C-alpha positions in Angstrom: 18.1 -29.2 -39.5 15.4 -26.6 -40.0 14.2 -24.4 -37.1 10.5 -25.0 -36.5 8.3 -23.0 -34.2 7.7 -24.4 -30.7 4.4 -23.6 -28.8 5.1 -21.4 -25.9 2.6 -23.2 -23.6 -0.1 -20.5 -23.7 -1.6 -21.7 -27.0 -0.7 -18.4 -28.7 2.5 -17.2 -30.1 5.4 -19.5 -30.8 9.1 -19.2 -29.8 12.0 -20.4 -31.8 14.0 -23.2 -30.1 17.1 -20.9 -29.8 15.1 -18.1 -28.2 16.7 -17.3 -24.8 13.9 -15.0 -23.6 13.1 -15.6 -19.9 9.6 -17.2 -19.6 7.3 -18.2 -16.9 4.3 -20.3 -18.0 1.4 -21.6 -16.0 0.9 -25.2 -17.2 -2.0 -26.0 -14.8 -3.8 -24.5 -11.8 -6.3 -26.2 -9.4 -7.9 -26.2 -6.0 -6.0 -28.8 -4.1 -7.9 -28.4 -0.8 -11.0 -26.3 0.1 -12.9 -26.2 3.3 -15.6 -23.8 4.4 -17.3 -24.0 7.8 -20.3 -22.3 9.1 -20.4 -23.8 12.6 -23.1 -21.7 14.2 -25.7 -21.6 11.3 -28.4 -20.6 11.2 -27.9 -18.4 14.2 -24.7 -16.9 12.6 -26.8 -15.8 9.6 -29.0 -13.4 11.6 -28.2 -9.7 11.5 -25.4 -8.8 13.8 -25.0 -5.8 16.1 -21.4 -5.3 15.0 -19.2 -6.2 12.1 -17.0 -9.3 12.4 -13.2 -9.4 13.0 -11.7 -11.0 9.9 -8.4 -12.9 10.3 -6.5 -14.1 7.2 -3.1 -16.0 7.0 -1.2 -16.5 3.8 1.5 -19.0 3.1 3.3 -20.0 -0.1 5.1 -23.3 -0.6 6.8 -24.7 -3.6 8.5 -27.9 -4.7 10.5 -28.6 -7.8 9.0 -31.3 -10.1 11.5 -31.3 -12.9 14.4 -29.1 -14.0 12.1 -26.3 -15.2 8.8 -27.2 -13.5 7.6 -26.2 -10.1 4.4 -26.8 -8.1 3.4 -23.8 -6.1 0.8 -23.9 -3.3 -0.9 -20.7 -2.2 -2.6 -21.4 1.1 -5.2 -19.0 2.5 -6.7 -19.6 5.9 -9.2 -17.3 7.6 -12.2 -16.8 9.8 -14.7 -14.2 10.8 -15.6 -13.9 14.5 -17.7 -11.7 16.7 -16.1 -12.0 20.1 -15.3 -15.6 20.6 -18.1 -16.8 18.2 -17.0 -18.1 14.8 -19.3 -16.9 12.0 -17.3 -18.8 9.4 -13.9 -20.3 8.7 -12.2 -21.3 5.5 -9.0 -23.0 4.2 -7.9 -23.0 0.6 -4.8 -24.4 -1.0 -4.8 -23.3 -4.6 -1.9 -24.7 -6.6 -0.3 -24.3 -10.0 2.3 -26.0 -12.1 4.7 -23.5 -13.6 7.5 -23.8 -16.1 10.4 -21.4 -15.8 12.8 -21.2 -18.8 15.9 -19.1 -19.3 15.7 -17.5 -15.9 19.0 -16.9 -14.1 19.5 -19.4 -11.3 19.7 -16.6 -8.6 16.2 -15.4 -9.8 14.4 -18.7 -9.9 13.5 -18.8 -6.2 12.1 -15.2 -6.2 10.2 -15.9 -9.4 8.7 -19.1 -7.9 7.8 -17.6 -4.6 6.6 -14.1 -5.8 5.4 -14.2 -9.4 3.7 -17.7 -9.3 1.5 -16.9 -6.3 0.8 -13.5 -7.7 -0.6 -15.3 -10.8 -2.6 -17.7 -8.6 -4.1 -15.1 -6.2 -7.0 -13.7 -8.3 -8.4 -17.2 -8.8 -8.0 -18.1 -5.1 -9.6 -14.8 -4.1 -12.6 -15.6 -6.2 -13.0 -19.1 -4.8 -13.0 -17.7 -1.2 -15.5 -15.0 -2.2 -17.8 -17.6 -3.7 -17.5 -20.0 -0.8 -18.3 -17.3 1.7 -21.3 -16.1 -0.4 -22.5 -19.6 -0.8 -22.3 -20.0 3.0 -24.9 -17.3 3.4 -22.6 -14.2 4.0 -21.7 -11.3 1.8 -18.7 -12.3 -0.4 -15.3 -11.8 1.2 -13.0 -10.1 -1.3 -9.5 -10.5 0.2 -7.3 -7.4 -0.4 -4.4 -7.7 -2.7 -1.3 -9.4 -1.2 2.2 -8.0 -1.3 4.0 -11.2 -2.3 7.4 -9.3 -2.5 6.9 -8.2 1.2 5.8 -11.7 2.2 8.9 -13.1 0.4 11.2 -10.7 2.2 9.6 -11.4 5.6 10.0 -15.2 5.1 13.6 -14.7 3.9 14.4 -12.5 7.0 12.8 -15.2 9.3 14.9 -17.9 7.6 18.0 -15.8 7.9 17.3 -15.2 11.6 17.1 -19.0 12.1 20.4 -19.5 10.4 19.1 -20.9 7.1 18.8 -19.6 3.6 15.6 -19.3 1.5 13.8 -22.6 1.1 11.7 -23.5 -1.9 
């Protein structure tokens, strides 16, 4: 039986079937849920005396679809307020399907929960910036997220509750 090259999933280089190099490939990515609210327009679009308070929450969830395939959801929720008045609010679940090959079992969970959302984040960030701009405000460019720190925080919370890391 002859060895024939196998596409690596990125449309570029090929890998031999016996290649044991660890790989993480994004098979698909998509906006699963997007909501933007501008509840006090047009009043909220007028010049403001002070800058808004911006609040952002980040969450990562994953589920295994097949032996090597995972769906990862990056959820970003946020709002901008002046006092109690909401200028705008948004929710985005940006998802991807990832294939992990030849990754040691003890490294799969960190790869799924750190590296996959790190790959999704720039696209989610741009969707939020565009939605906020299209809502009549200056674009909101979310600062980079420390997914390693987020992973460690969630692991510590799970440990404190008596459970291990959950995918």
